[in-house]
C-alpha positions in Angstrom: -7.3 -28.9 16.2 -7.5 -32.7 16.5 -9.7 -32.9 19.6 -11.4 -36.3 19.8 -15.2 -36.1 19.5 -17.6 -38.9 19.1 -16.8 -41.3 16.3 -18.7 -41.2 13.0 -20.4 -44.1 11.3 -18.4 -46.9 9.8 -16.9 -46.1 6.4 -18.6 -49.0 4.7 -21.9 -47.2 4.9 -22.4 -44.2 2.6 -23.0 -41.0 4.7 -26.7 -40.2 4.8 -27.8 -37.2 2.7 -28.9 -34.3 4.9 -30.4 -32.6 1.9 -32.6 -34.4 -0.7 -30.6 -34.0 -3.9 -30.6 -35.4 -7.5 -26.8 -35.0 -7.5 -24.6 -38.1 -6.8 -21.4 -36.7 -8.1 -19.8 -33.2 -8.4 -19.7 -33.8 -12.2 -23.4 -33.6 -12.2 -23.4 -30.4 -10.1 -20.9 -28.7 -12.4 -23.0 -29.5 -15.5 -26.1 -28.1 -13.8 -24.2 -25.0 -12.7 -23.1 -24.3 -16.3 -26.7 -24.6 -17.5 -27.9 -22.2 -14.8 -25.4 -19.2 -15.1 -24.7 -16.8 -17.9 -21.5 -17.3 -20.0 -20.0 -14.2 -18.4 -20.6 -15.5 -14.9 -19.3 -18.9 -15.9 -16.0 -17.6 -17.1 -15.7 -15.4 -14.1 -16.0 -18.5 -11.9 -13.6 -20.8 -13.7 -11.1 -18.3 -15.1 -7.6 -17.3 -13.9 -5.1 -14.6 -14.5 -3.4 -14.0 -17.8 -2.1 -17.4 -19.1 -3.9 -19.3 -16.2 -0.6 -21.0 -15.4 -1.0 -20.5 -11.6 -4.6 -21.9 -11.8 -3.3 -25.0 -13.6 -0.3 -25.4 -11.2 -2.7 -25.6 -8.3 -4.0 -28.8 -9.8 -0.7 -30.0 -11.1 0.9 -29.7 -7.7 -1.9 -31.7 -6.1 -1.8 -34.3 -8.8 2.0 -34.7 -8.3 1.4 -36.3 -4.9 0.4 -40.0 -4.5 -1.0 -41.6 -1.4 0.7 -44.5 0.5 -2.0 -46.6 2.1 -1.7 -48.9 5.1 -3.9 -52.0 5.6 -5.3 -54.2 8.3 -5.5 -51.2 10.7 -9.1 -51.6 12.0 -11.0 -48.7 10.4 -14.5 -49.6 11.4 -15.1 -46.1 12.9 -13.9 -43.0 11.1 -13.9 -39.5 12.8 -13.7 -36.7 10.2 -14.4 -33.8 12.6 -11.9 -31.2 13.9 -11.9 -27.9 15.8 -11.4 -24.3 14.7 -11.2 -21.5 17.2 -13.1 -23.7 19.6 -15.9 -24.5 17.1 -16.4 -28.1 15.9 -16.2 -28.6 12.1 -17.9 -31.7 10.6 -15.0 -32.0 8.2 -11.8 -29.8 8.0 -13.2 -27.6 5.2 -14.2 -24.0 5.0 -16.0 -22.0 2.4 -13.4 -19.5 1.0 -14.6 -16.0 0.3 -16.0 -15.5 -3.2 -17.0 -12.0 -4.6 -20.1 -11.5 -6.7 -21.8 -14.6 -5.5 -25.1 -13.0 -6.5 -24.0 -13.6 -10.1 -24.0 -17.3 -9.5 -27.2 -17.3 -7.4 -29.3 -14.2 -7.8 -31.9 -15.3 -5.4 -29.6 -16.0 -2.4 -26.0 -14.9 -3.1 -23.8 -15.0 -0.1 -26.8 -16.0 2.1 -27.1 -19.3 0.2 -23.4 -20.0 0.8 -23.7 -19.3 4.6 -26.9 -21.4 4.9 -25.3 -24.3 3.1 -22.3 -24.2 5.4 -24.6 -24.0 8.4 -26.7 -26.9 7.3 -23.7 -29.1 6.9 -21.6 -27.9 9.8 -18.5 -25.9 8.6 -17.3 -22.3 8.7 -18.0 -19.9 5.9 -15.9 -16.8 5.1 -18.0 -13.9 3.8 -16.4 -11.6 1.2 -16.9 -7.9 1.6 -17.6 -7.6 -2.1 -20.6 -9.9 -2.3 -24.2 -9.5 -1.0 -26.0 -9.7 1.3 -23.7 -8.0 3.8 -22.3 -9.0 7.1 -25.2 -8.0 9.3 -27.9 -9.8 7.3 -25.7 -13.0 7.1 -25.3 -12.9 10.9 -29.0 -12.3 11.5 -30.0 -15.3 9.4 -27.4 -17.9 10.3 -25.9 -19.1 13.6 -22.8 -21.0 12.5 -19.3 -19.6 13.0 -18.3 -17.2 10.3 -15.3 -15.1 9.3 -15.6 -11.7 7.6 -13.1 -11.0 4.9 -12.3 -7.4 3.9 -11.0 -5.7 0.8 -9.8 -2.4 2.0 -11.6 0.4 0.2 -11.2 3.2 2.7 -9.0 4.8 5.4 -8.2 3.5 8.8 -11.5 4.8 10.2 -13.3 2.9 7.4 -11.5 -0.3 8.3 -12.2 0.1 12.0 -15.9 0.5 11.3 -15.9 -2.8 9.5 -14.0 -4.6 12.3 -16.5 -3.2 14.9 -19.4 -4.3 12.8 -18.0 -7.8 12.5 -17.4 -7.9 16.2 -21.0 -6.7 17.0 -22.4 -9.2 14.6 -20.6 -12.1 16.3 -18.1 -13.1 13.7 -15.5 -15.6 14.8 -12.6 -13.9 13.1 -11.6 -11.1 10.7 -9.6 -11.5 7.5 -7.6 -9.3 5.3 -6.9 -10.5 1.7 -3.4 -9.4 0.9 -2.7 -10.7 -2.6 -4.8 -8.1 -4.4 -2.7 -5.0 -4.3 -3.7 -4.7 -8.0 -6.6 -6.5 -9.6 -5.3 -9.4 -11.7 -5.7 -9.4 -15.5 -8.4 -12.0 -16.0 -8.5 -12.2 -19.7 -11.6 -14.3 -20.0 -13.4 -11.3 -18.5 -11.4 -8.7 -20.4 -12.0 -10.2 -23.8 -15.8 -10.0 -23.3 -15.5 -6.5 -21.5 -17.2 -8.1 -18.5 -17.1 -6.5 -15.1 -18.2 -8.7 -12.2 -21.0 -7.2 -10.1 -18.6 -6.5 -7.2 -16.8 -4.0 -9.5 -19.8 -2.1 -10.6 -20.0 1.5 -9.3 -16.5 1.0 -7.7 -15.1 4.3 -6.3 -12.0 5.0 -8.4 -10.1 5.8 -5.2 -11.1 2.5 -3.5 -8.5 0.1 -5.0 -5.7 2.6 -4.0 -6.4 1.8 -0.4 -5.9 -1.9 -1.0 -2.7 -1.2 -2.8 -1.5 0.8 0.2 -2.2 -2.1 2.6 1.0 -2.9 4.6 2.2 -4.6 7.8 1.5 -1.3 9.5 -2.2 -2.0 8.9 -1.8 -5.5 10.5 0.0 -4.0 13.5 -2.7 -1.4 14.0 -5.4 -4.0 13.9 -3.6 -6.2 16.5 -3.0 -3.2 18.7 -6.7 -2.2 18.7 -8.8 -5.4 18.4 -8.9 -8.8 20.1 -11.0 -10.6 17.3 -8.7 -13.3 15.8 -7.1 -12.1 12.6 -6.5 -14.1 9.4 -4.3 -13.0 6.5 -5.3 -14.6 3.3 -2.7 -14.7 0.4 0.4 -15.9 2.1 2.7 -17.6 -0.4 6.1 -17.9 1.3 7.7 -18.9 4.5 9.2 -15.4 4.8 5.8 -13.7 4.9 4.5 -16.4 7.3 7.3 -15.4 9.6 6.5 -11.8 9.4 2.8 -12.6 10.1 3.9 -14.5 13.2 5.9 -11.5 14.4 2.8 -9.4 14.1 0.7 -11.8 16.1 -1.5 -13.0 13.2 -3.7 -15.8 14.4 -4.6 -17.5 11.1 -2.1 -17.8 8.3 -4.0 -18.5 5.1 -2.0 -19.8 2.1 -3.7 -18.8 -1.1 -3.0 -17.6 -4.6 -6.5 -16.4 -5.2 -7.4 -19.5 -7.1 -4.8 -18.6 -9.8 -6.6 -15.3 -10.5 -4.0 -12.8 -9.4 -0.2 -13.3 -10.0 0.4 -15.5 -13.0 3.2 -18.1 -12.9 2.9 -18.6 -9.2 3.4 -21.9 -7.4 0.6 -24.3 -6.6 -0.6 -23.7 -3.1 0.1 -27.2 -1.8 3.7 -26.7 -2.9 3.8 -23.7 -0.5 2.2 -25.5 2.4 5.2 -27.4 3.8 7.5 -24.4 4.1 4.8 -22.3 5.8 3.9 -25.1 8.2 7.5 -25.4 9.1 7.9 -21.7 9.6 4.7 -21.4 11.7 5.7 -24.3 14.0 2.3 -24.6 15.5 2.2 -21.0 16.6 -0.8 -20.1 14.4 -3.6 -21.8 12.5 -2.7 -22.7 8.9 -5.3 -22.7 6.3 -4.8 -23.4 2.6 -6.9 -23.2 -0.6 -6.2 -23.3 -4.3 -7.5 -26.1 -6.6 -8.9 -28.4 -3.8 -11.8 -30.3 -5.3 -11.6 -33.8 -4.0 -11.5 -35.5 -0.7 -8.0 -36.9 -1.6 -6.8 -33.3 -2.1 -7.9 -32.4 1.4 -6.2 -35.5 2.8 -2.9 -34.4 1.1 -3.1 -31.0 2.8 -3.8 -32.5 6.2 -0.8 -34.9 5.8 1.3 -31.8 5.2 0.2 -30.1 8.3 -2.8 -27.9 7.3 -5.4 -27.3 10.0 -8.2 -26.9 7.4 -8.7 -26.4 3.7 -10.7 -23.7 1.9 -12.8 -24.5 -1.1 -13.9 -21.8 -3.5 -14.9 -22.8 -7.1 -16.1 -26.1 -5.8 -18.9 -24.6 -3.7 -19.3 -22.0 -6.4 -20.6 -24.8 -8.6 -22.9 -26.0 -5.8 -24.4 -22.6 -5.3 -24.9 -22.0 -9.1 -26.5 -25.5 -9.4 -28.9 -25.4 -6.5 -28.3 -22.5 -4.0 -27.8 -23.5 -0.4 -28.9 -27.1 -1.1 -26.1 -27.3 -3.8 -23.5 -26.0 -1.3 -24.5 -28.5 1.3 -24.5 -31.3 -1.3 -21.0 -30.5 -2.4 -19.9 -30.8 1.3 -21.7 -34.1 1.7 -20.0 -35.5 -1.3 -16.6 -34.4 0.1 -17.5 -36.0 3.3 -18.2 -39.3 1.6 -14.9 -39.1 -0.3 -13.0 -38.3 2.9 -14.5 -41.2 4.7 -13.5 -43.5 1.9 -10.0 -42.0 1.7 -9.2 -42.3 5.4 -10.5 -45.9 5.6 -8.5 -47.0 2.6 -5.4 -45.2 3.9 -5.8 -47.2 7.2 -6.5 -44.3 9.5 -9.5 -43.3 11.6 -8.8 -39.7 12.5 -6.8 -36.7 11.2 -4.1 -36.9 13.9 -2.9 -40.3 12.6 -1.9 -38.7 9.2 1.6 -37.4 8.5 3.9 -37.1 5.5 4.7 -40.8 5.5 1.3 -41.3 3.7 2.5 -39.2 0.7 4.9 -40.0 -2.2 5.9 -37.9 -5.2 4.2 -39.0 -8.5 3.8 -37.9 -12.1 0.4 -36.4 -12.9 -1.7 -38.7 -15.2 -3.8 -35.9 -16.8 -3.0 -32.4 -18.1 -3.8 -29.9 -15.4 -6.7 -27.5 -16.0 -9.7 -26.2 -13.9 -11.7 -29.4 -14.5 -8.9 -32.0 -14.5 -10.2 -33.4 -11.2 -13.4 -34.3 -13.0 -12.5 -36.5 -16.0 -16.1 -37.4 -16.8 -17.0 -33.9 -17.8 -17.2 -33.2 -21.6 -17.4 -29.5 -22.3 -15.7 -29.7 -25.7 -12.2 -29.8 -27.0 -10.7 -27.6 -24.3 -12.4 -29.6 -21.5 -14.5 -26.6 -20.3 
């Protein structure tokens, strides 16, 4: 994934804005997002499962890693790009699938996310439980996309979605596998809120997701050539089983802390999965990645790219497609700064020697990466 394309501008110069924007920091984007969305949609976006321990551990794990910079290395030209399934990414970031995006951006929904990704130059992953659907997104954008499916029907129903994704030109197909049962998200339960994706849900639908097994993966690989991602891997053991089934993309995720409570932070899982995979598949990771330095840490540990979820959710809620593109631009600026100050010019120069264990300096919560926010006593 570290093919060497043309070098980017020198890090001393701030990356030019592709999209005119009033936002100079993500703090400002988050504040605008909160003003724009309903209280129910806000809690749906920021909340986690039960005690929200897994959600906080995503941040705690990232904050428990310090960086070890090198100096006098000649960093006048920084290259942040990488490759994914033959497609060039401007930075090693993807938009993770988010359901009910229309609650955050009623005018555009999933189309705003895809358009923001296309404008900037990264892959977006479309959730099957958001709108517009896969054909409309494919008709209106040309960048590489992945379609992610929650299984709500039998094998014929799954096959139909795979064929539709193939016909629409998607670069890969994805099963999310950490949602056998919908997590208890108590911010929503207390207010009796059902996200739009769960309105009019066929009572039999979730049973198909619960029945998802390795047999489903084998059947897919036997029938289809479209690269397959499995999202929700959390152990080396399951990474090994995925490899045995020919899975092309192993996607480490704990659903942003929204499913199993008391799980590990995703970056804690990353090293064991990278070791198990041994370069035989692409490794993606998400879970609490909000800053350029977070992405740097994942790349040092062997990730091929990092998924962002809530982070672009704030962007889409603040300003639609422009907000998504602006979030990515800010990440790009942070990444340029980080690589230059670490003394490297491209991703292939990073390894674990640039990392060191450290004690977190702030209590972990959903906004601990943004200390300038003031949303009251609880920080949100």
